[in-house]
Biopython code that builds the backbone (N, CA, C, O; Angstrom):
import numpy as np
from Bio.PDB.StructureBuilder import StructureBuilder

atoms = [
    (1, "MET", "N", (159.824, 94.546, 84.868)),
    (1, "MET", "CA", (159.424, 95.390, 83.588)),
    (1, "MET", "C", (157.844, 94.711, 83.760)),
    (1, "MET", "O", (157.066, 95.631, 83.506)),
    (2, "GLU", "N", (157.177, 93.639, 84.044)),
    (2, "GLU", "CA", (156.041, 93.139, 84.237)),
    (2, "GLU", "C", (155.467, 93.693, 85.297)),
    (2, "GLU", "O", (154.273, 93.400, 85.223)),
    (3, "ARG", "N", (155.658, 94.317, 86.218)),
    (3, "ARG", "CA", (154.763, 95.159, 87.236)),
    (3, "ARG", "C", (154.608, 96.746, 86.415)),
    (3, "ARG", "O", (153.470, 97.215, 86.379)),
    (4, "LYS", "N", (155.641, 97.474, 85.828)),
    (4, "LYS", "CA", (155.328, 98.296, 84.883)),
    (4, "LYS", "C", (154.441, 97.683, 83.676)),
    (4, "LYS", "O", (154.374, 98.743, 83.054)),
    (5, "HIS", "N", (153.992, 97.127, 83.181)),
    (5, "HIS", "CA", (152.981, 96.726, 81.943)),
    (5, "HIS", "C", (151.906, 96.694, 82.958)),
    (5, "HIS", "O", (151.075, 97.453, 82.459)),
    (6, "ARG", "N", (151.575, 96.412, 83.716)),
    (6, "ARG", "CA", (150.256, 96.289, 84.691)),
    (6, "ARG", "C", (149.837, 97.602, 85.153)),
    (6, "ARG", "O", (148.670, 97.986, 85.235)),
    (7, "PHE", "N", (150.981, 98.322, 85.476)),
    (7, "PHE", "CA", (150.633, 99.755, 86.022)),
    (7, "PHE", "C", (149.581, 100.575, 84.742)),
    (7, "PHE", "O", (148.516, 101.183, 84.632)),
    (8, "LEU", "N", (150.587, 100.152, 84.044)),
    (8, "LEU", "CA", (150.176, 101.305, 82.911)),
    (8, "LEU", "C", (148.638, 100.663, 82.071)),
    (8, "LEU", "O", (147.876, 101.375, 81.417)),
    (9, "ALA", "N", (148.470, 99.201, 82.301)),
    (9, "ALA", "CA", (147.191, 98.444, 81.914)),
    (9, "ALA", "C", (146.537, 99.111, 82.396)),
    (9, "ALA", "O", (145.725, 99.734, 81.713)),
    (10, "GLY", "N", (146.597, 99.288, 83.846)),
    (10, "GLY", "CA", (145.897, 99.564, 84.630)),
    (10, "GLY", "C", (145.135, 101.208, 84.639)),
    (10, "GLY", "O", (143.992, 101.596, 84.881)),
    (11, "ALA", "N", (146.470, 101.927, 84.227)),
    (11, "ALA", "CA", (146.731, 103.542, 84.083)),
    (11, "ALA", "C", (145.471, 103.826, 82.226)),
    (11, "ALA", "O", (144.993, 104.890, 81.830)),
    (12, "ASP", "N", (145.373, 102.736, 81.723)),
    (12, "ASP", "CA", (144.610, 103.194, 80.469)),
    (12, "ASP", "C", (143.551, 102.579, 80.773)),
    (12, "ASP", "O", (142.787, 102.941, 79.878)),
    (13, "SER", "N", (143.023, 101.938, 81.388)),
    (13, "SER", "CA", (141.525, 100.987, 81.727)),
    (13, "SER", "C", (140.868, 102.733, 82.761)),
    (13, "SER", "O", (139.719, 103.091, 82.500)),
    (14, "ALA", "N", (141.464, 103.354, 83.516)),
    (14, "ALA", "CA", (141.238, 104.191, 84.489)),
    (14, "ALA", "C", (141.247, 105.824, 83.675)),
    (14, "ALA", "O", (140.616, 106.806, 84.065)),
    (15, "ILE", "N", (142.075, 105.756, 82.564)),
    (15, "ILE", "CA", (142.064, 106.858, 81.707)),
    (15, "ILE", "C", (140.550, 106.779, 80.713)),
    (15, "ILE", "O", (139.673, 107.639, 80.788)),
    (16, "GLY", "N", (140.488, 105.670, 79.880)),
    (16, "GLY", "CA", (139.408, 105.067, 79.570)),
    (16, "GLY", "C", (138.166, 105.498, 80.226)),
    (16, "GLY", "O", (137.539, 106.540, 80.032)),
    (17, "ALA", "N", (137.850, 104.311, 81.221)),
    (17, "ALA", "CA", (136.598, 104.948, 81.735)),
    (17, "ALA", "C", (136.132, 106.314, 82.420)),
    (17, "ALA", "O", (135.125, 107.008, 82.285)),
    (18, "LEU", "N", (136.958, 106.387, 82.990)),
    (18, "LEU", "CA", (137.087, 108.207, 83.450)),
    (18, "LEU", "C", (136.282, 109.152, 81.821)),
    (18, "LEU", "O", (135.221, 109.775, 81.781)),
    (19, "LEU", "N", (137.258, 108.914, 80.726)),
    (19, "LEU", "CA", (136.379, 109.382, 79.581)),
    (19, "LEU", "C", (135.236, 109.440, 79.114)),
    (19, "LEU", "O", (134.572, 110.384, 78.686)),
    (20, "CYS", "N", (135.000, 108.156, 79.240)),
    (20, "CYS", "CA", (133.576, 107.496, 79.165)),
    (20, "CYS", "C", (132.737, 108.381, 80.296)),
    (20, "CYS", "O", (131.867, 109.213, 80.039)),
    (21, "GLY", "N", (133.202, 108.008, 81.573)),
    (21, "GLY", "CA", (131.963, 109.319, 82.428)),
    (21, "GLY", "C", (131.851, 110.478, 81.983)),
    (21, "GLY", "O", (130.728, 110.907, 81.716)),
    (22, "ALA", "N", (132.782, 111.117, 81.831)),
    (22, "ALA", "CA", (133.050, 112.301, 81.353)),
    (22, "ALA", "C", (132.263, 112.904, 79.997)),
    (22, "ALA", "O", (131.570, 113.905, 79.813)),
    (23, "ALA", "N", (132.606, 112.059, 79.339)),
    (23, "ALA", "CA", (131.883, 111.897, 77.835)),
    (23, "ALA", "C", (130.241, 111.791, 77.894)),
    (23, "ALA", "O", (129.423, 112.294, 77.124)),
    (24, "ALA", "N", (129.958, 110.714, 79.427)),
    (24, "ALA", "CA", (128.579, 110.571, 79.566)),
    (24, "ALA", "C", (127.669, 112.069, 79.744)),
    (24, "ALA", "O", (126.669, 112.580, 79.239)),
    (25, "GLY", "N", (129.024, 112.512, 81.128)),
    (25, "GLY", "CA", (128.354, 113.870, 82.231)),
    (25, "GLY", "C", (127.622, 115.088, 80.581)),
    (25, "GLY", "O", (126.535, 115.622, 80.365)),
    (26, "VAL", "N", (128.834, 115.030, 79.877)),
    (26, "VAL", "CA", (128.411, 115.930, 78.968)),
    (26, "VAL", "C", (127.333, 115.552, 78.192)),
    (26, "VAL", "O", (126.337, 116.264, 78.327)),
    (27, "ALA", "N", (127.257, 114.664, 77.445)),
    (27, "ALA", "CA", (126.196, 114.212, 76.656)),
    (27, "ALA", "C", (124.707, 114.395, 77.613)),
    (27, "ALA", "O", (123.596, 114.699, 77.177)),
    (28, "GLY", "N", (125.029, 114.155, 78.790)),
    (28, "GLY", "CA", (123.643, 114.424, 79.740)),
    (28, "GLY", "C", (123.084, 115.910, 79.468)),
    (28, "GLY", "O", (122.063, 116.294, 78.899)),
    (29, "LEU", "N", (124.149, 116.607, 80.096)),
    (29, "LEU", "CA", (123.765, 118.081, 80.231)),
    (29, "LEU", "C", (122.817, 118.353, 79.087)),
    (29, "LEU", "O", (121.627, 118.663, 79.027)),
    (30, "PHE", "N", (124.174, 118.028, 77.825)),
    (30, "PHE", "CA", (123.558, 118.838, 76.362)),
    (30, "PHE", "C", (121.840, 118.188, 76.030)),
    (30, "PHE", "O", (120.953, 119.039, 75.970)),
    (31, "VAL", "N", (121.601, 117.281, 75.908)),
    (31, "VAL", "CA", (120.439, 116.993, 75.976)),
    (31, "VAL", "C", (119.279, 117.243, 77.235)),
    (31, "VAL", "O", (118.099, 116.931, 77.397)),
    (32, "SER", "N", (120.214, 117.915, 77.945)),
    (32, "SER", "CA", (118.922, 117.489, 79.095)),
    (32, "SER", "C", (117.301, 117.984, 79.220)),
    (32, "SER", "O", (116.383, 117.451, 79.845)),
    (33, "GLY", "N", (117.305, 119.012, 78.518)),
    (33, "GLY", "CA", (116.334, 119.346, 78.084)),
    (33, "GLY", "C", (115.207, 118.704, 77.036)),
    (33, "GLY", "O", (113.989, 118.871, 77.102)),
    (34, "GLU", "N", (115.835, 118.041, 76.200)),
    (34, "GLU", "CA", (114.833, 117.644, 74.807)),
    (34, "GLU", "C", (114.240, 116.549, 74.855)),
    (34, "GLU", "O", (114.639, 115.628, 75.568)),
    (35, "HIS", "N", (113.233, 116.480, 74.133)),
    (35, "HIS", "CA", (112.061, 115.486, 74.440)),
    (35, "HIS", "C", (112.828, 113.530, 73.718)),
    (35, "HIS", "O", (112.340, 112.414, 73.893)),
    (36, "TRP", "N", (113.780, 113.836, 73.149)),
    (36, "TRP", "CA", (114.517, 112.842, 72.687)),
    (36, "TRP", "C", (115.774, 112.155, 73.637)),
    (36, "TRP", "O", (116.419, 111.127, 73.431)),
    (37, "ARG", "N", (115.857, 113.166, 74.783)),
    (37, "ARG", "CA", (116.936, 112.336, 75.681)),
    (37, "ARG", "C", (117.148, 110.960, 76.106)),
    (37, "ARG", "O", (118.221, 110.447, 76.425)),
    (38, "VAL", "N", (115.871, 110.370, 76.069)),
    (38, "VAL", "CA", (115.709, 108.990, 76.799)),
    (38, "VAL", "C", (116.600, 107.844, 75.858)),
    (38, "VAL", "O", (116.965, 106.714, 76.182)),
    (39, "CYS", "N", (116.792, 108.550, 74.633)),
    (39, "CYS", "CA", (117.849, 107.717, 73.430)),
    (39, "CYS", "C", (118.949, 108.013, 73.510)),
    (39, "CYS", "O", (119.682, 107.264, 72.864)),
    (40, "ILE", "N", (119.568, 109.005, 74.166)),
    (40, "ILE", "CA", (121.180, 109.403, 74.076)),
    (40, "ILE", "C", (121.966, 108.238, 75.096)),
    (40, "ILE", "O", (123.179, 108.252, 74.885)),
    (41, "PRO", "N", (121.623, 107.414, 75.965)),
    (41, "PRO", "CA", (121.931, 106.064, 76.104)),
    (41, "PRO", "C", (122.629, 105.059, 74.950)),
    (41, "PRO", "O", (123.688, 104.433, 74.955)),
    (42, "LEU", "N", (121.497, 105.196, 73.911)),
    (42, "LEU", "CA", (121.600, 104.022, 72.875)),
    (42, "LEU", "C", (122.378, 104.686, 71.660)),
    (42, "LEU", "O", (122.811, 103.974, 70.754)),
    (43, "ILE", "N", (122.550, 106.068, 71.656)),
    (43, "ILE", "CA", (123.525, 106.453, 70.527)),
    (43, "ILE", "C", (125.240, 106.598, 71.390)),
    (43, "ILE", "O", (126.225, 106.341, 70.698)),
    (44, "PHE", "N", (125.430, 106.987, 72.786)),
    (44, "PHE", "CA", (126.513, 106.518, 73.234)),
    (44, "PHE", "C", (126.757, 105.367, 73.127)),
    (44, "PHE", "O", (127.385, 105.339, 74.186)),
    (45, "SER", "N", (126.832, 104.206, 72.728)),
    (45, "SER", "CA", (127.019, 102.995, 72.623)),
    (45, "SER", "C", (128.006, 102.705, 71.676)),
    (45, "SER", "O", (128.719, 101.719, 71.491)),
    (46, "LEU", "N", (127.841, 104.187, 70.914)),
    (46, "LEU", "CA", (129.048, 104.096, 69.710)),
    (46, "LEU", "C", (130.381, 105.094, 70.329)),
    (46, "LEU", "O", (131.433, 105.349, 69.744)),
    (47, "VAL", "N", (130.127, 105.356, 71.120)),
    (47, "VAL", "CA", (131.480, 105.921, 72.162)),
    (47, "VAL", "C", (132.405, 105.046, 72.786)),
    (47, "VAL", "O", (133.636, 105.060, 72.789)),
    (48, "LEU", "N", (131.521, 104.223, 73.357)),
    (48, "LEU", "CA", (131.572, 102.938, 74.159)),
    (48, "LEU", "C", (132.673, 101.537, 73.412)),
    (48, "LEU", "O", (133.426, 100.675, 73.865)),
    (49, "LEU", "N", (132.241, 101.936, 72.180)),
    (49, "LEU", "CA", (132.622, 100.700, 71.212)),
    (49, "LEU", "C", (134.184, 101.589, 70.713)),
    (49, "LEU", "O", (135.135, 100.905, 70.333)),
    (50, "VAL", "N", (134.278, 102.803, 70.755)),
    (50, "VAL", "CA", (135.482, 103.729, 70.579)),
    (50, "VAL", "C", (136.335, 103.504, 71.709)),
    (50, "VAL", "O", (137.541, 103.452, 71.472)),
    (51, "ILE", "N", (135.987, 103.376, 72.764)),
    (51, "ILE", "CA", (136.764, 103.896, 73.986)),
    (51, "ILE", "C", (137.319, 102.380, 74.161)),
    (51, "ILE", "O", (138.424, 102.268, 74.692)),
    (52, "ALA", "N", (136.522, 101.013, 73.687)),
    (52, "ALA", "CA", (136.722, 99.609, 73.962)),
    (52, "ALA", "C", (138.199, 99.371, 73.341)),
    (52, "ALA", "O", (139.201, 98.813, 73.788)),
    (53, "VAL", "N", (137.845, 100.173, 71.857)),
    (53, "VAL", "CA", (138.838, 99.745, 70.694)),
    (53, "VAL", "C", (140.170, 100.632, 71.427)),
    (53, "VAL", "O", (141.280, 100.209, 71.103)),
    (54, "VAL", "N", (140.155, 101.332, 71.991)),
    (54, "VAL", "CA", (141.320, 102.632, 71.842)),
    (54, "VAL", "C", (141.872, 101.682, 73.055)),
    (54, "VAL", "O", (142.912, 101.063, 72.831)),
    (55, "PHE", "N", (140.998, 101.475, 74.798)),
    (55, "PHE", "CA", (141.548, 101.572, 75.901)),
    (55, "PHE", "C", (141.921, 100.007, 76.631)),
    (55, "PHE", "O", (142.596, 99.606, 77.579)),
    (56, "GLY", "N", (140.796, 99.251, 75.268)),
    (56, "GLY", "CA", (140.219, 97.687, 76.056)),
    (56, "GLY", "C", (139.444, 97.368, 76.696)),
    (56, "GLY", "O", (138.606, 98.119, 77.196)),
    (57, "ALA", "N", (139.523, 96.043, 76.868)),
    (57, "ALA", "CA", (138.251, 95.508, 76.990)),
    (57, "ALA", "C", (137.625, 96.171, 78.394)),
    (57, "ALA", "O", (136.503, 96.676, 78.380)),
    (58, "ARG", "N", (138.448, 96.129, 79.613)),
    (58, "ARG", "CA", (138.665, 96.276, 80.964)),
    (58, "ARG", "C", (137.766, 97.904, 81.295)),
    (58, "ARG", "O", (137.035, 98.229, 82.230)),
    (59, "ALA", "N", (138.274, 98.737, 79.939)),
    (59, "ALA", "CA", (137.987, 100.067, 80.082)),
    (59, "ALA", "C", (136.544, 100.704, 79.368)),
    (59, "ALA", "O", (135.732, 101.592, 79.626)),
    (60, "GLY", "N", (136.779, 99.604, 78.241)),
    (60, "GLY", "CA", (135.176, 99.351, 78.199)),
    (60, "GLY", "C", (133.997, 99.286, 78.952)),
    (60, "GLY", "O", (133.019, 100.032, 78.976)),
    (61, "ILE", "N", (134.385, 97.791, 79.843)),
    (61, "ILE", "CA", (133.629, 97.888, 80.600)),
    (61, "ILE", "C", (133.078, 98.814, 81.859)),
    (61, "ILE", "O", (132.041, 99.454, 82.031)),
    (62, "LEU", "N", (134.090, 98.614, 82.540)),
    (62, "LEU", "CA", (134.337, 100.005, 83.290)),
    (62, "LEU", "C", (133.827, 101.288, 83.135)),
    (62, "LEU", "O", (133.310, 102.016, 83.982)),
    (63, "GLY", "N", (134.080, 101.521, 81.690)),
    (63, "GLY", "CA", (133.458, 103.158, 81.334)),
    (63, "GLY", "C", (131.980, 102.809, 80.930)),
    (63, "GLY", "O", (131.222, 103.705, 80.560)),
    (64, "THR", "N", (131.609, 101.599, 80.997)),
    (64, "THR", "CA", (129.777, 100.943, 80.393)),
    (64, "THR", "C", (129.194, 101.392, 81.836)),
    (64, "THR", "O", (128.212, 102.123, 81.955)),
    (65, "ILE", "N", (130.013, 100.798, 83.028)),
    (65, "ILE", "CA", (128.933, 100.713, 84.327)),
    (65, "ILE", "C", (129.179, 102.050, 84.452)),
    (65, "ILE", "O", (128.110, 102.615, 84.687)),
    (66, "LEU", "N", (130.357, 103.042, 84.391)),
    (66, "LEU", "CA", (130.147, 104.992, 84.681)),
    (66, "LEU", "C", (129.290, 105.172, 83.851)),
    (66, "LEU", "O", (128.382, 105.923, 84.209)),
    (67, "ALA", "N", (129.226, 104.725, 82.775)),
    (67, "ALA", "CA", (128.533, 105.813, 82.005)),
    (67, "ALA", "C", (127.172, 105.623, 82.497)),
    (67, "ALA", "O", (126.509, 106.654, 82.613)),
    (68, "ALA", "N", (126.465, 104.204, 82.900)),
    (68, "ALA", "CA", (125.294, 103.996, 83.065)),
    (68, "ALA", "C", (124.930, 104.853, 84.504)),
    (68, "ALA", "O", (124.192, 105.836, 84.563)),
    (69, "ALA", "N", (125.568, 104.284, 85.515)),
    (69, "ALA", "CA", (125.428, 104.767, 86.691)),
    (69, "ALA", "C", (124.995, 106.799, 86.006)),
    (69, "ALA", "O", (123.852, 107.235, 86.141)),
    (70, "VAL", "N", (125.839, 107.452, 85.521)),
    (70, "VAL", "CA", (125.917, 108.358, 85.143)),
    (70, "VAL", "C", (124.879, 108.650, 84.258)),
    (70, "VAL", "O", (124.773, 109.871, 84.146)),
    (71, "PHE", "N", (124.224, 108.155, 83.713)),
    (71, "PHE", "CA", (122.978, 108.458, 82.635)),
    (71, "PHE", "C", (121.466, 107.988, 83.528)),
    (71, "PHE", "O", (120.347, 108.335, 83.150)),
    (72, "SER", "N", (121.672, 107.327, 84.488)),
    (72, "SER", "CA", (120.816, 107.436, 86.225)),
    (72, "SER", "C", (120.551, 108.386, 86.631)),
    (72, "SER", "O", (119.379, 108.757, 86.562)),
    (73, "LEU", "N", (121.550, 109.193, 87.239)),
    (73, "LEU", "CA", (121.517, 110.849, 87.834)),
    (73, "LEU", "C", (120.927, 111.254, 86.456)),
    (73, "LEU", "O", (119.900, 111.933, 86.481)),
    (74, "VAL", "N", (121.259, 111.045, 85.715)),
    (74, "VAL", "CA", (120.533, 112.021, 84.565)),
    (74, "VAL", "C", (119.354, 112.495, 84.395)),
    (74, "VAL", "O", (118.790, 113.586, 84.323)),
    (75, "PHE", "N", (119.007, 110.836, 84.327)),
    (75, "PHE", "CA", (117.081, 110.892, 84.218)),
    (75, "PHE", "C", (116.647, 110.993, 85.621)),
    (75, "PHE", "O", (115.741, 111.802, 85.818)),
    (76, "SER", "N", (117.081, 110.370, 86.600)),
    (76, "SER", "CA", (116.417, 110.414, 87.817)),
    (76, "SER", "C", (116.212, 111.578, 88.534)),
    (76, "SER", "O", (116.725, 112.621, 88.129)),
    (77, "PRO", "N", (115.360, 111.553, 89.807)),
    (77, "PRO", "CA", (114.854, 112.436, 91.014)),
    (77, "PRO", "C", (116.291, 112.637, 90.949)),
    (77, "PRO", "O", (117.191, 111.954, 90.462)),
    (78, "VAL", "N", (116.273, 114.113, 91.768)),
    (78, "VAL", "CA", (117.663, 114.568, 92.487)),
    (78, "VAL", "C", (118.931, 113.348, 92.963)),
    (78, "VAL", "O", (118.518, 112.642, 93.883)),
    (79, "GLY", "N", (119.671, 113.167, 92.724)),
    (79, "GLY", "CA", (120.436, 112.572, 93.779)),
    (79, "GLY", "C", (119.949, 110.635, 94.072)),
    (79, "GLY", "O", (120.286, 109.921, 95.016)),
    (80, "ARG", "N", (119.167, 110.315, 92.983)),
    (80, "ARG", "CA", (119.021, 108.862, 93.277)),
    (80, "ARG", "C", (119.291, 108.116, 92.069)),
    (80, "ARG", "O", (119.090, 108.688, 90.997)),
    (81, "LEU", "N", (119.785, 106.736, 92.079)),
    (81, "LEU", "CA", (120.112, 105.771, 90.972)),
    (81, "LEU", "C", (119.235, 105.561, 90.302)),
    (81, "LEU", "O", (119.232, 105.245, 89.112)),
    (82, "SER", "N", (118.318, 105.731, 91.072)),
    (82, "SER", "CA", (116.578, 104.899, 90.666)),
    (82, "SER", "C", (116.070, 105.981, 89.413)),
    (82, "SER", "O", (116.056, 107.180, 89.691)),
    (83, "VAL", "N", (115.653, 105.533, 88.021)),
    (83, "VAL", "CA", (115.498, 105.860, 86.910)),
    (83, "VAL", "C", (113.898, 105.378, 86.807)),
    (83, "VAL", "O", (113.592, 104.197, 86.642)),
    (84, "LEU", "N", (112.762, 106.638, 86.946)),
    (84, "LEU", "CA", (111.464, 106.419, 87.161)),
    (84, "LEU", "C", (110.719, 106.123, 85.221)),
    (84, "LEU", "O", (109.697, 105.468, 85.015)),
    (85, "ASN", "N", (111.290, 106.575, 84.463)),
    (85, "ASN", "CA", (111.043, 106.496, 82.848)),
    (85, "ASN", "C", (111.112, 105.232, 82.691)),
    (85, "ASN", "O", (112.167, 104.834, 83.185)),
    (86, "ALA", "N", (110.364, 104.201, 82.139)),
    (86, "ALA", "CA", (110.506, 103.358, 81.687)),
    (86, "ALA", "C", (111.277, 103.004, 80.467)),
    (86, "ALA", "O", (111.982, 102.008, 80.305)),
    (87, "SER", "N", (111.113, 103.659, 79.900)),
    (87, "SER", "CA", (112.148, 103.326, 78.331)),
    (87, "SER", "C", (112.568, 104.022, 78.712)),
    (87, "SER", "O", (111.940, 104.617, 77.837)),
    (88, "ALA", "N", (113.567, 105.384, 79.671)),
    (88, "ALA", "CA", (115.059, 105.608, 79.797)),
    (88, "ALA", "C", (115.653, 104.454, 80.640)),
    (88, "ALA", "O", (116.868, 104.270, 80.712)),
    (89, "ARG", "N", (114.615, 103.583, 81.356)),
    (89, "ARG", "CA", (115.342, 102.796, 82.321)),
    (89, "ARG", "C", (115.919, 101.532, 81.144)),
    (89, "ARG", "O", (117.104, 101.216, 81.039)),
    (90, "SER", "N", (114.571, 100.817, 80.176)),
    (90, "SER", "CA", (115.332, 100.059, 79.513)),
    (90, "SER", "C", (116.535, 100.499, 78.425)),
    (90, "SER", "O", (117.460, 99.764, 78.080)),
    (91, "ASN", "N", (116.290, 101.927, 77.949)),
    (91, "ASN", "CA", (117.606, 102.337, 76.547)),
    (91, "ASN", "C", (119.067, 102.428, 77.544)),
    (91, "ASN", "O", (120.143, 102.352, 76.952)),
    (92, "ILE", "N", (119.059, 102.589, 79.032)),
    (92, "ILE", "CA", (120.426, 102.657, 79.455)),
    (92, "ILE", "C", (120.447, 100.960, 80.279)),
    (92, "ILE", "O", (121.339, 100.804, 81.113)),
    (93, "ALA", "N", (119.608, 99.925, 80.056)),
    (93, "ALA", "CA", (119.821, 98.565, 80.322)),
    (93, "ALA", "C", (120.060, 97.815, 79.086)),
    (93, "ALA", "O", (120.142, 96.603, 79.285)),
    (94, "TRP", "N", (120.231, 98.283, 77.546)),
    (94, "TRP", "CA", (119.987, 98.276, 76.404)),
    (94, "TRP", "C", (121.574, 98.566, 76.318)),
    (94, "TRP", "O", (122.212, 97.747, 75.656)),
    (95, "MET", "N", (122.334, 99.703, 76.945)),
    (95, "MET", "CA", (123.487, 100.201, 76.543)),
    (95, "MET", "C", (124.576, 99.855, 77.836)),
    (95, "MET", "O", (125.732, 100.278, 77.851)),
    (96, "LEU", "N", (124.003, 99.047, 78.855)),
    (96, "LEU", "CA", (124.807, 98.427, 79.593)),
    (96, "LEU", "C", (125.116, 96.960, 78.670)),
    (96, "LEU", "O", (126.206, 96.419, 78.483)),
    (97, "LEU", "N", (123.999, 96.615, 78.265)),
    (97, "LEU", "CA", (124.590, 95.241, 77.326)),
    (97, "LEU", "C", (125.404, 95.452, 76.184)),
    (97, "LEU", "O", (126.423, 94.780, 76.023)),
    (98, "ILE", "N", (125.109, 96.180, 75.508)),
    (98, "ILE", "CA", (125.623, 96.670, 74.203)),
    (98, "ILE", "C", (126.825, 96.692, 74.510)),
    (98, "ILE", "O", (127.515, 95.703, 74.263)),
    (99, "GLY", "N", (127.489, 98.057, 75.250)),
    (99, "GLY", "CA", (128.735, 98.213, 75.931)),
    (99, "GLY", "C", (129.793, 97.282, 76.419)),
    (99, "GLY", "O", (131.008, 97.413, 76.267)),
    (100, "VAL", "N", (128.911, 95.955, 77.261)),
    (100, "VAL", "CA", (129.993, 94.728, 77.574)),
    (100, "VAL", "C", (130.339, 93.971, 76.383)),
    (100, "VAL", "O", (131.530, 93.703, 76.218)),
    (101, "ALA", "N", (129.373, 93.533, 75.417)),
    (101, "ALA", "CA", (129.247, 93.254, 74.442)),
    (101, "ALA", "C", (130.278, 93.652, 73.161)),
    (101, "ALA", "O", (130.717, 92.883, 72.306)),
    (102, "PHE", "N", (130.476, 94.825, 73.279)),
    (102, "PHE", "CA", (131.141, 95.327, 72.159)),
    (102, "PHE", "C", (132.593, 95.360, 73.343)),
    (102, "PHE", "O", (133.642, 95.708, 72.800)),
    (103, "SER", "N", (132.663, 95.122, 74.436)),
    (103, "SER", "CA", (133.912, 95.504, 74.927)),
    (103, "SER", "C", (134.432, 93.746, 74.673)),
    (103, "SER", "O", (135.603, 93.392, 74.807)),
    (104, "PHE", "N", (133.733, 93.167, 74.439)),
    (104, "PHE", "CA", (134.415, 91.583, 74.925)),
    (104, "PHE", "C", (134.599, 91.329, 72.927)),
    (104, "PHE", "O", (135.683, 91.032, 72.425)),
    (105, "LEU", "N", (133.676, 91.472, 72.332)),
    (105, "LEU", "CA", (133.697, 91.268, 70.841)),
    (105, "LEU", "C", (134.799, 92.292, 70.362)),
    (105, "LEU", "O", (135.783, 91.720, 69.895)),
    (106, "PHE", "N", (134.864, 93.561, 70.366)),
    (106, "PHE", "CA", (136.338, 94.274, 69.511)),
    (106, "PHE", "C", (136.971, 94.864, 70.161)),
    (106, "PHE", "O", (137.722, 95.624, 69.550)),
    (107, "ALA", "N", (137.062, 94.890, 71.587)),
    (107, "ALA", "CA", (138.390, 95.364, 72.027)),
    (107, "ALA", "C", (139.819, 94.410, 71.922)),
    (107, "ALA", "O", (139.924, 93.249, 72.319)),
    (108, "PRO", "N", (140.970, 95.307, 71.220)),
    (108, "PRO", "CA", (141.870, 94.427, 71.148)),
    (108, "PRO", "C", (142.607, 94.085, 72.712)),
    (108, "PRO", "O", (142.277, 94.795, 73.662)),
    (109, "SER", "N", (143.765, 92.796, 72.944)),
    (109, "SER", "CA", (143.840, 92.102, 74.350)),
    (109, "SER", "C", (144.812, 93.109, 75.428)),
    (109, "SER", "O", (145.094, 93.055, 76.625)),
    (110, "SER", "N", (145.155, 94.081, 74.239)),
    (110, "SER", "CA", (145.960, 95.254, 74.848)),
    (110, "SER", "C", (145.591, 96.818, 74.516)),
    (110, "SER", "O", (144.648, 96.825, 73.726)),
    (111, "SER", "N", (145.802, 97.475, 74.683)),
    (111, "SER", "CA", (145.626, 98.818, 74.590)),
    (111, "SER", "C", (146.584, 99.546, 73.657)),
    (111, "SER", "O", (147.792, 99.451, 73.874)),
    (112, "LEU", "N", (146.057, 100.383, 72.469)),
    (112, "LEU", "CA", (146.285, 100.630, 71.477)),
    (112, "LEU", "C", (147.720, 101.376, 72.093)),
    (112, "LEU", "O", (148.850, 101.086, 71.701)),
    (113, "PHE", "N", (147.463, 102.212, 72.952)),
    (113, "PHE", "CA", (148.827, 102.957, 73.236)),
    (113, "PHE", "C", (149.603, 102.258, 73.705)),
    (113, "PHE", "O", (150.667, 102.837, 73.488)),
    (114, "ARG", "N", (149.930, 100.866, 74.515)),
    (114, "ARG", "CA", (150.959, 100.484, 75.096)),
    (114, "ARG", "C", (151.502, 99.094, 74.055)),
    (114, "ARG", "O", (152.504, 98.420, 74.299)),
    (115, "ARG", "N", (150.426, 98.854, 72.691)),
    (115, "ARG", "CA", (151.410, 97.877, 72.369)),
    (115, "ARG", "C", (152.452, 97.986, 71.577)),
    (115, "ARG", "O", (152.593, 98.984, 70.872)),
    (116, "GLN", "N", (153.437, 96.855, 71.581)),
    (116, "GLN", "CA", (154.651, 96.945, 71.211)),
    (116, "GLN", "C", (154.652, 96.131, 69.474)),
    (116, "GLN", "O", (155.697, 96.056, 68.828)),
]
sb = StructureBuilder()
sb.init_structure("model")
sb.init_model(0)
sb.init_chain("A")
sb.init_seg("    ")
for serial, (resi, resn, name, xyz) in enumerate(atoms, 1):
    if name == "N":
        sb.init_residue(resn, " ", resi, " ")
    sb.init_atom(name, np.array(xyz, "f"), 0.0, 1.0, " ", f" {name:<3s}", serial, name[0])
structure = sb.get_structure()
């Protein structure tokens, strides 16, 4: 029973992290030509909060890291993770800090889907 519970917790974390990555990709595509696109990582922190509350702290942390990588690819030259724009780089760093803090502060100890 313990082994099955650990597997389900890991599955919840993976699903939450993949949802964060997919949502970051979609958000990056939608704002690709806008002048305010450097602010999207800060706005995306709300999505990270929801993912952490629903899927748990591990999903929130992994999703934050994955979203930061996706946004770095969106704001960088082709195929590189380095971000040249200083404000975009700063906003991604703030998103990382906020996402990890939200995951630890607001996430339940287990996923809402698996609570008994």
